[in-house]
C-alpha positions as CSV (number, residue, x, y, z in Angstrom):
1,M,-23.6,42.7,-19.2
2,L,-19.9,42.6,-18.2
3,K,-20.6,41.7,-14.7
4,T,-22.7,39.0,-15.7
5,S,-20.5,37.4,-18.5
6,F,-17.3,37.6,-15.8
7,L,-19.3,36.1,-13.2
8,L,-20.7,33.2,-15.1
9,Y,-17.1,32.6,-16.5
10,F,-15.4,33.3,-12.9
11,T,-18.1,30.9,-11.6
12,L,-17.2,28.1,-14.4
13,S,-13.8,28.5,-14.2
14,L,-13.6,27.6,-10.4
15,L,-16.2,24.3,-11.2
16,F,-13.2,23.1,-13.8
17,S,-10.4,24.2,-11.4
18,Y,-12.3,22.1,-8.5
19,Q,-12.8,19.0,-11.0
20,I,-9.2,19.1,-11.9
21,I,-7.8,19.2,-8.0
22,V,-10.7,16.5,-7.1
23,C,-9.0,14.4,-9.9
24,L,-5.2,15.1,-9.2
25,Q,-6.1,14.8,-5.3
26,Q,-7.9,11.3,-5.5
27,I,-6.4,9.3,-2.3
28,Y,-6.0,5.9,-2.9
29,Q,-5.5,3.5,0.4
30,S,-4.1,0.5,1.3
31,S,-5.0,-1.7,4.3
32,I,-2.4,-3.5,6.8
33,E,-3.5,-6.5,7.9
34,L,-1.7,-8.7,10.8
35,S,-1.6,-12.7,11.0
36,D,-1.2,-14.0,14.5
37,K,2.0,-13.8,16.9
38,S,4.7,-17.0,16.1
39,T,3.8,-17.0,12.6
40,I,6.2,-17.1,9.4
41,F,6.1,-16.7,5.6
42,I,7.0,-19.5,3.2
43,P,7.2,-18.6,-0.2
44,K,6.1,-21.2,-2.4
45,V,9.1,-20.5,-4.9
46,S,12.0,-21.7,-2.2
47,F,15.0,-19.7,-4.0
48,E,13.2,-16.6,-3.5
49,S,15.1,-13.9,-1.0
50,P,13.2,-11.0,0.8
51,L,13.5,-7.7,-1.5
52,K,15.1,-6.2,1.5
53,T,16.0,-7.3,5.3
54,L,16.1,-4.1,7.3
55,T,16.4,-3.8,11.2
56,I,13.8,-1.5,12.7
57,K,12.4,-1.1,16.0
58,S,8.8,-1.7,16.0
59,L,6.2,-4.0,13.9
60,M,4.1,-0.3,12.6
61,W,7.7,0.8,11.2
62,C,8.2,-2.6,9.6
63,A,4.8,-2.2,7.9
64,Q,5.4,1.4,6.6
65,Q,8.6,0.3,5.0
66,C,6.4,-2.4,2.8
67,N,3.7,0.2,2.2
68,L,6.6,2.4,0.5
69,N,8.1,0.5,-1.2
70,I,6.0,-0.6,-4.4
71,L,7.1,-4.1,-4.6
72,C,6.4,-5.1,-1.3
73,R,3.0,-7.2,-0.5
74,I,4.1,-9.4,2.6
75,F,6.5,-8.0,5.4
76,V,7.7,-10.2,8.4
77,Y,8.7,-9.0,11.7
78,D,10.5,-10.5,14.6
79,E,10.0,-8.5,17.4
80,I,13.3,-9.7,19.3
81,T,15.6,-9.5,16.5
82,F,14.2,-6.5,15.2
83,I,14.3,-8.2,11.9
84,C,12.1,-6.8,9.4
85,K,11.7,-8.7,5.9
86,L,10.1,-7.2,2.7
87,Y,9.0,-9.9,0.6
88,Q,7.7,-9.0,-3.0
89,S,5.0,-12.2,-3.0
90,D,1.7,-12.8,-1.7
91,L,-0.5,-15.2,-0.3
92,L,-1.1,-16.8,-3.6
93,S,2.7,-17.3,-3.9
94,G,3.4,-18.6,-0.7
95,N,2.0,-19.3,2.7
96,I,2.0,-18.1,6.4
97,T,2.8,-20.6,8.8
98,F,2.2,-20.9,12.7
99,V,5.5,-21.8,14.2
100,L,5.5,-22.8,18.4
101,G,8.2,-20.7,19.7
102,S,8.4,-17.8,17.1
103,T,8.7,-14.4,17.7
104,S,7.6,-13.1,14.6
105,Q,4.5,-11.9,12.9
106,V,3.6,-11.4,9.4
107,G,1.3,-8.9,7.3
108,R,0.3,-8.2,4.3
109,I,-0.6,-4.4,2.2
110,R,-3.8,-4.9,0.5
111,Y,-4.8,-2.3,-1.9
112,Q,-8.1,-1.3,-2.5
113,P,-9.4,-2.7,-6.3
114,Q,-9.6,1.0,-7.8
115,L,-6.0,1.6,-7.4
116,Y,-5.2,-1.0,-10.2
117,L,-8.7,0.2,-12.6
118,N,-7.3,4.2,-12.7
119,Y,-3.5,2.7,-13.6
120,N,-2.6,4.5,-16.6
121,Q,-5.1,6.1,-17.0
122,T,-6.2,9.8,-18.1
123,C,-7.8,12.3,-15.7
124,D,-10.9,12.3,-17.0
125,R,-11.5,8.9,-15.6
126,C,-10.9,9.9,-12.0
127,Q,-14.6,11.1,-11.1
């Protein structure tokens, strides 16, 4: 009897622990979409300046910096000057425009809708 109840308790504990771990380890993903080369981003609000301007050696590092910044949605990378500009705007509040001879490329961070649905929810909402 003691072995059976201990085994049942242990099994239930493992199941409960697994649910908590799965909930805490839920992974949210973002994806990066790149425009064609020779593009720039023009915010609709003309006085909007970038959140940050960095000197970075690659487009992917620029994308990573945008992804790490909670406010960043758009980034512009110039492959000649290595300038990376991070913007809070998204495509609803700005335009990507082709400019002949430009050495920059625009990218944007897209988040899964599930990320917004679970924001500020209790752990039982993870399942």
